N, C-alpha and C positions, 0 to 999 in steps of 0.2 A: 856099942856101935849103933849108929842111927842112919836110916835111909832117907835121903833128901826127897821131898815131895816133887813129883813130876808135873809140870803145868799141862793143862789140857790144851791140845793143839787147837789153833783158831778154827780150822776146818771142821773139827768135831764139835766145838762149842757152837759155831754158827749153824751147823746141821741140826743139832739138838734143838736150838731155838726155833728153827724153821719147822721141824716136826711138831713141836708143841703148839706153835702158832697155827699151823694148818689144821690140826685135829681139833683144837679149841674153837677155831672159827667155823669149821664145818659143823660142829655140834651146835654152836650158837646160831648159825644161819638156819639150820633145820628147825630148831626150837622157835625161832622168830617167825619163819614162814608158816609153820603149823599154827601159830597163834594169830597172825594177822591176815591169813588168806583162807578162803573158803574152799574146801576140797571139791573138785569137780566130780560129780557122780559117774561120769563116763570114763574117767581115767581108771586104768587097771589097778593102780595103787596111788596113794596121795603123792603129788609131785614133789613135795619137800623130801619125802622118804626116798624117792627115786634119785634125787640129786645128791643125797648124803654120801653114797659110795663114790660118786664122781669126785667130790671134793675131799673126801677122807683118804682115798687111795694114794694120792701123791705123798701124804704124810707117812703112810705105811711103807711105800717104796723108799722114802727118805730115811726111814729107820735102817733099812738094809744098806743104804748108801753110807750111812755113818758107821755101822758095824763093820762093813767090808772095806771101808775107805775107798769107795768107788764113786768118783766124782761124776761119772756118766749117769748114775742113777739120780744123783742130786740135780744135775742139769735137766734130766727127763722130767723130774717132779716139777721143776720151774716152768718147763715148756708147756706142760698141760695146764698149769694155772694161768698162763698168759691169756688164752681165750676164755677160760673160766672166770677170770676177774671182770670181764665185760659182758658176761652172759645176760645179766639183768638190765633192762632198760631203766629200772628204778635206781640203779647204782648200788644196790645192797651187796653185790659181789665184789665191789672194788676193794674191799678190805683184804682180799686175797693177794693184792699186790705186795703186801708185807711178807708173807711166807715165800712168795715168788722171789723177791729180792734176796731174802735170806738163803734160800736154796742155791741161787746162783752165786752168791758171795761165798757160801760154804764150798761149792764146787771149785771156785777159783783158788781158794785157800788150801784145798786138799791136794796133797801130792798124788801123783799117779801111783796106782797099786802095782806091786811086783817089780818096780824099778824099770826093767827093760821090756815090759809088756808092749806089744805093738799098739800104736794109737788107733789103728783100725778096729781093734777089739772094743775100745771105748765107744767108737762111733756106732758100731753094731748094737751094743747094749743100749745106748741112748735111743737109737732109732726103733728098736723092737719094743722097748718099754713105753716110749712116748706114743708110738703108733697104736699099741693095744689100748692105752688109756684114752687117747683121742677117739679111737674107733668106738669105744664104749659109749662116749657121749654122742657121737654121730648116730649110732644105732638107737639109742634111747629117744632121740629127738626126730628121727626120720621113720622108724618103724612104727608109725602111728596110724590111726584110722579116723575117718570122718563119717558123720551120720547123726542119727537121732536115737533117743531111747525108745523103748517099746511103745510108749504112749504118744511119742512124737512131740512131747512138750519141750524137750531139751535137744537142741541140735548144735552142731559145731564141727570143728576140725582139729587136727593135731592132738587127738586124745592118746594118752599113753596106752600101750598094749603089753600083755604079758610076754609076747615075743620080744619086743624091744627091751623090756626089763631083763629078760633072760639072757639076751645077747650081751647087754651091758654088764651084767654080773659075771658072765663067763669070761669076757674080755678082761675085766678088772682082776679076776682071780688068776688068769693066765699071766697078767703083768706082774702081780705080786709073786707068783710062783717063779717066774723067770728071774726077777730081781733077787729073790732068796737064793736061788741056785747059783747065780753069779757071785753073790756076796759071800755065801757060806760054803757052797760046794766047790767053787773055783778059786777061793782065796789063796793067793800065793804069798811069798814074803813081802811084807809091807815096807815101802819106802818111808823114811821119816818125814813128818810134816815140818813146815818151816819153823815152827816154834817148839818142836819137840827136842828135848835134850838128847845127847847121844845115848846115854844109859843113865839109870838111876845112880847117882853118886853115893858111894858108901864112905862115910866118914868115921874114923875111929880115933879114940883118944887113949893114950897110954896111961 
């Protein structure tokens, strides 16, 4: 007896592509910025390292979206990358339009979890996760300080602070934790994806 191979549902396949694209681009952007920019001595930590969690967290949330078949988490990952893709005036962040599009395509292709789960639950998941990730970016870029170093030789504004970085990381951890809870702890019976076969077909020969 042989078991027929089951095709990967399109929502899952697109979701995996989005996750890989986002995490790869986040790492690439960080390495690029560390190489081509000079660190500001008045920033609490180098700016590229502070931006890395902002761009990588949608990919982590997307992992749970794929595992739990929760399209709300995939939509949330794309929502956060929308402003993130235009954050740089130099245009280096425009590459994140790719994972953004893939996340939303995966969410559209993914069937609703649990079959009869109220749609309002998906809206709540999307809102909470997206708000936490967007709030992390706002905290990082607004909880800054202006002034000069001890010698007065270097002055400026919008320098990163440990407070801003701390709030950023706390918000992102909360977003990932909530996504993991919804995907793993609250996973009900899954509705089949559009391209999923009813069951693995078992074929036998006499």
